[in-house]
N, C-alpha and C positions, 0 to 999 in steps of 0.2 A: 504495498504498502503505500507506506512513505517514500522508496524508492520509484513508484513510478510517477510519483508527485516531482521527484528530481526530475524524472527524464523528462517529460508534461516539461516543463521550466526554464530544461536545459539546462540546471548548475552542475557544473561538472567538480567533482570530487577527488583528490589524489586517491591511486588509487588506494594506496595501506593502506587510507580512509574507509575507502566502501569494502574494502575485501574483510577490513574488521569490523563493520557492521554487519556482514552478512554471515559474521560467524556466530555474534551475536545472540541473532534472529536465530538462526537456526538449530546454531546450540543449547543456548539455553534457553532452561524448563523452568526456570521455576514465574508463576505468577507476578508477583508482583516486580519481579526483577524487567522485566517486560513494558507491566507499565508503563515504569518509569522512562525505560527508555525512547515508546513509540512516546509522551508528554512530551522530552525533550526536541528529540526529531522535529514533530508537530511545531515548540515552539523555532526551531532553529527557525525552521521553513516560515514561520509567520515577519518573523525577523527580519528573511530573507527574502520578501517578498514589497519589504512597505522601503526596505533600505536602495534595497538597488533598482536605476531607471526601467521604466516599461520596458522602451523597447531592450534591453539587456536580457532582461527573464521573457518576452517571450519573441523571442527571433528577427524585430525590427529593427529598420534603419532609417535616421533624420538624415538630414542633407546638413552636411559642415563643411560650410562657407570657410574657405582661406580667407581670406580679408568684408567679408557681408554681413555687417550685425542686426540686430534689431534691437532697436530701445526706443522704449515712445510710441511703440506703434508707425516708426521706417524701417526704413531700410538704408543703410546708408554702407558705404563703402571706404575701407580708412586699413591705409597701412605706411608700418614704420620702411624705408628704404637705408641702409644701413652704410653706409660711405667711409669706413676707417679707416684709412688714409687721409680723411679731410677735414684739417676749422671749418671751424662752420662761417669763416668769411670764406672757403672757398667753398664751399657748399652752396652757401648765396650767391654767390658769383655763374660756376654751374644753373642754378634755377633763372637765373635772371637766362643767359645765353639761349635754354634748351625749352622750358616751357614757353614760350613763345610761338616753335614748331611744333609743341604737338600736333597730331592732325585733326581735325574739326576745332582746337579752341578757338575764340573768342572771346573777348573784352576785358584782356591780360589787361591785372593791375597790381599793383606791387605797395603799400604802405606798410612802412615799418618793419616789423620783422615776419610775415607775412604776403605771401601773392594766391590772389582770388578770378577767378576767370570762368567760363563756359564751354562746357561741351557741348554742339549744336549741329544738327543732318551727323553724327556718328552714328557710326554701323561697326555691333559690332563681326571684327574679322572667326567665329566662329572654322572658316576651314581651311585656318593659318594653320590650326589647332589639330585638321585630321578632323575634325566634326564634319560630316553631311548632312547636304541640304535637306535631305526629304528625310530625315533623323530627327533633321528640330524644329523647335518652337516657327511657327510660322512669325510669328509678333518680332522674330530676331533677327527677319530682314527686311524691319522698320528702320526708318535713323531715329533716334535717342538724345536729349538733350539729358544737360546734369548742370550740376552748379561746384567749381576745382574751389578746396582751398587745399594755400598748400605753408606746412611750418616748416623752421632747420633749427638745429641746432648743432655743434659740432659731430662731427662724423653720421649723420643721421638726417630723412626730412621726413615729416609725414605728410601723408595727401590723402585728404578727405573726400568722398564727391559722396551730394546727396541731393532730392528731390528728380533722380533717376526718371523720367517720363516715357516712353517707346509711343512714337507719334507717324499715323498712318494718316487717312486722306480720309474718314470715319470720327477722326476725336483722337480724344490722352489715352495711355494707356499707364497708368504708376506701378513701377515695382514690386513697389510695398503691397500694393493689390494681387498685382498678381504670384507673387511664389509663398505669400504669407493668407493664413486663415483664424477664423474667433475674433473677429473684430482684431484683424494685424498685429495679433498673440505670437503665435505661431506660423513652423512655415508650412508648408505646403509638405507635401508626401511622395506627389504621382510626377511621373518621369520628367511629365511638358514641363510643373513647377520647377522641378530640378535645373532639366537642362538650360535651365533660360536664368533660375541662377546660376547655374558652376560656369556657365559663358562668356554672360556678363565679368561675371568675377575674375577669370582670365584674362579677359581683354584688355580690363581695366588697369590691372597691377601691367600687366605687357606695357601699355601704352604708354607711362608715368614710371617705369625703371628707365630713367634722365642717367644719360652717360657723357664722357665729354664725345668721345665717334657719335652720339646724337647733333652734335652742331653743324 
């Protein structure tokens, strides 16, 4: 009974423990001992059930985006790029030279220690990552817009991209609506939604991986 429950929930115990428990159940004839062991095992199962995430218990997988984050009902991109050999001044110079040349970036502005801009008419180049048109959500063939902000300091810079909206002839589709559910509190785990989020994440990560060779 107990071992069937372990198998159902895909909870893996070391083989030595499994064999020991099996031996106890098979060769212990004292009723009180068996009741005590059964109670302990049920308690352990209950503890595992309430402390292990649901996806781990039931074999489900959920989107694990590298750089997309969901906070306060909004999905946004955020990544810190390391430039280990550069001082803050060198990172600043790198950004000044490369950010204005980012594909589809407009409204470049630098004020103090922050750079802002917008992506307009950008397209997720999913084919460059080996993804096929036939297995890609239609929305990824639409242009998108987004707001960009970049901060920097010694050895690194951080890119934050918000208000990511895809646009076609019929209107606008917010990424936050497309890949989340339950009033934007959880990621969708459907294949199309995960592909939408993953391909967008990949593209933005590469787009803002700025190096001297981008000059």
